[in-house]
N, C-alpha and C positions, 0 to 999 in steps of 0.2 A: 790281297788278292780274289775277286770272285769274276766271273765270267755268263757274257750274257751272249745266247748263240743271235742272229740274226739273219732272219729268212726272210721267204716270198716281197710281193710286191712294198710299195711304199706307202700305204697305210699300215702292214702288218709291220713296218719298217716302227714305225713312228711310233704302234703299241709294246715296242721292245723296246724302242728308245725311251717309252716313260717310264718301263716295271723296270729299264736301268737307272734311270731318276733315283726313282720310288726305293730299289736296292741299293744303290750308292748310301740315299742322304739314313735310311734305318740300322743299316748293319754297322755305318762311319766307318767302310771299308773301301777304298780304291777301288771301280770294276772297269769290266773292259770289255766291251763287242767285238765278238769272236762273227770271221767276216768269211769264213772258207766257202757257207753255200753258196756263194757268186762264181763261183770259180766252176763246179760239180752240177753245176742248173744245164749248166751248158751242155751234157752228155747224160744225160737223159734226154729221153724219148718223147715220152708223154708228160714234161714237166713245163711251165708253163715261162719261159725264159726272163729273165730277170737281170737289175742291175740297181746295186747297194746307189741308195740317193739322197742319205742323212747326208753326208758331203755341198750336198747343193743351197743345205736353210745353217744360219747360226748354231750353229748347234756347241754342245760340248764334249766333248765324246776325245778316247784316244781307241785303236782297231789293233784287233791280232789278227794272224795268220799261221796256217800252221801246226797240229799237235800240243795238244795242253797237258801236261801234269795236275793233277789239280786233284781234293781228297776225299772229294762226293756228287755222282750229277745229281740234277733235282729234274725231272722233268715236270710237266707246269701242274696233270694227274697229278703228280704224288706229293705239291705245294702243299706249305700246311701253315706259312708266311718268315717273317725277316726276322731275326731276335740281333743286337747291336752285339757287334764285334763280330758278326755270321762272314767267316772268312775260309778262302779258298774253292770256291762252291763252281760250278759252273750249270747253269742256268739255262734251259729248253724247253719254249715255246712263244706262243701265237700273247696271252695274255693279254684277251682281249675282252678288258676290266674295267669300268669308271673308274672305281675305286683307287688303279693305281696313278688313273688319270688327273682324275681332284685332288689326290693326295701332292702334284706337283704340278697344278692347273695354271697359275701364274706365273711359272719364268718359263711353260711351253708355250701359248700366250704371246711371248712378250720375245722369247728368244726362235717359235718358230715361223723364221722372216727365209726370204730368197739374197744367197745373197751376193753385191751389184754385180759383181761378172760375170751373170746368171741370167742377169735380167734383160730380154728381151724385146724392141719397141713394139711387138703386136702385142708385147704384157700388156705393155705399159695402157697405150690403147683402148684393149677389151678392161683391163684393169679403172681406168678415166669414165667409159662408159656404164659398165656395172653397178662402178660406188658410185653414181651421181639416179639411177634411175630404180623406182622399186620395187624389187628387182628377187628372179625367186631363180636361185639356182636347183632346178633338176639334173638329177641324174639318173640314164639307163646304163645300167650296165650286161652284157648279151658276154658275146666271145669267146670266151676258155668257160665260161660258165651254163654252157651248151651244151659242154662237149668231154667226155672223157669221166673224170673223180668228181668230177663241180656237181656237173647236173645229176648225180643224185642228192649230191649236197646241200645245196641249196636255191632254195626255194625259189620257186618264177615270178619274176612281177611283169604281170600282163594289163592290158588297156584300163580296165576295172581299178586297180592301183593309186596307177595314173591319173587317171580320173574321179575317182573319190576327192586322189590326195590336193589336186587342184579345186575343187571348191571349197579347202576347206582351207583354203590360203586365201578364197575368195572371200567365206564369205566371214574371216578374218580381220584381211587386211584392206575390206571395201575393189574394188578397181585403179583402175591405174596400175597394172600390175604389167610389166616384161619380163618376157617368160627366157632361161636361157638354159641349153640343156645341151650338158656334158655327156657323152657316149661314146663306149668306145663303136661305137659302129654307125658311123654318123650316116652313113649311106641309106639306111633302113629305118632308122629314123620318123618315119611318117607314119606311121598308127599313133606317137605319139602327135605328131603337129596336129591328127585332124580332130585327136580329145580336145583341142587346145582353143578351137574355133580361132574366135574375130581375136582375142589377146597375143597386144605384140609376142614374136615372140624370133629365137635364132638357135639355129645348129650351130653351137663349139662346131670350130675344126678341134683335130684331136693335136693339141700341144702338145709341151714336155708336161709330164709326169704331176711335174712339184708346182711348175706355171697353174695344171689346171686349179692344180686343187686351192691355192690359192682363189684363184681366180671365185671358184666358187665359195670360198668361206666368205666374200666381199660382197655378196651377193645380202641384200634383206635379207630374203625365208630362202628356206630347204626342204628338198622332196629327195630322199635321200634314198638311197635305195639298201638292200644291205650290204652293204659295201666298205670297210674298213677304210677306206679311200672316200668313201661321200660321208659317213661318221665321220672324221675326223676336222674334214669342212666344217661341218654342220659343230659340231662340238666348240670346234676354236674360236670360231662366230659369237654361238653361246643363242637363249634369243631373247634376249633381254624386249629387242628393237622388233623382231620379225619373229618368225615362226615360222617353228623343224619338224617339220611330219616322218614321218617312220616306218616300214613295216613290220606287219603281227606277229609275218611269219618269215627268219633269216632261214634256219635251211628249213627240209623236208623234212622232218622226222627229231625234230632238236625241240626243244623249247627258246628263246633267243635268251643270246647270253646277254651278259652280269653290263648292261651296255647303256640304253636310255638315263637321262637321265628327266625330273621329274614335269617339266618342260614342256616335255614332247609333245607329239600328238601321236600319238599314234594306231594305225588303223589293218 
C-alpha cells in the first residue's frame, strides 16, 4: 500500500489526486489519500483555512486518517520517479507538474464532475449562460496572495497582465466576447472592469469553489492567474476551440513550474 498526502486548496488537491492516480497506475499498487492536514490547519495561526473537497466530484479514491507506518517517506524534492511494484511509500508534496496530469488526463476530464447532490440552481443557471456565449473566464487571485509568506512567494499580476491578456484573446477570437470575472475579492474587481472597457462583463459572486472551478471550465477562453485553481479550469477545458492565456511569472523569484501546455499563450 502507498499513501499520498492531500493538503491545500482545491487546485492543489487536484494536482495531488492526479499524482495519486499516476502513482497507482505506474506502480500497480493500491494507494490511499492521507487527509490529516485538514484536521490540523484550523489550529495554525497563519495558515489559510482549507477543506477537503475532492469528495464533491465523481472521483475514485479511499482516504485514511491518523498514524501511518510505512518503510519510506518521499518528499517532492527527493522524487526520482515511480517503478512497477513500488510499495509501502508515503509521498508528500504538491506535485504541480503537467506530466502527471497528462498521464491520466482522459480519466480526469471524464471524472472531475460535480456529484448531483452538490449542484445548486444558481450553478446550473450560470453554467447555461457561460456555456452559451463566446465566453472568457478571467481569474483574479488576491486574498491570501497579498499577505504572509505568499506575498513574497507569488508574483503579483496587475492591470498590465490582464490588459494584454484580453487583447490577445480579442486578437484571435474577434469581437462578441463576454467576460466572466472570477475572484476571491469581487468587491475589488473595479480595476479589471475598467480594463475591459465596453466588453460585456460580469463579476461572478463567490460560490462553492468546486462550482466556480467548473463554471470557469465551461468558458470557451481562459485568462488564468498564477494559481492552480484556474490552471485546472483551463487544463480541463483544453484549448482546441478556445484560447488560454497564462502569466509568464508564477513566482517572485523562481521559474514557472512545468505546467504550461504547448497551446497556452504565455505573456
